[in-house]
Phi, psi and omega in degrees: 000135180279169182293338172277355178098001175292148168237141177254141186223137172259133177188134177060051181046041180215167174240128187248139165260126175249112190287162173306339179274001181084355177283132178260134179225143174286130188255321179206160181086148182265346186096358185256129176288143174066163177146162170244081190245040184308323185259015178274157173295153188303330179285343181262354192279133182275129186208162173231073188302138185247315183230148175225128182227153173258123179274184183296342175258014174075010172288142177273129180247125177244130180266121184237144176285132178251118184264000000 
C-alpha cells in the first residue's frame, strides 16, 4: 500500500491503481502480453507483470515477464 492509501494490482497484463477513494484506474500496460517497449509511456507498454513494489521514494516498480 502506498502512503496515500492506494493499492496496486496486476491483472490481464496490466497494472491497476485502486485509490483510497475506491476508484480503479489503469496505471500501466495495454493488456497485450510481452514486448520490448522500454521507452514507451507506462500506459502503452506491453507487459506480463509478475511483481509490483514501491521503492523508498514511493515510485512504483513493475517486474514483468519477457517472452
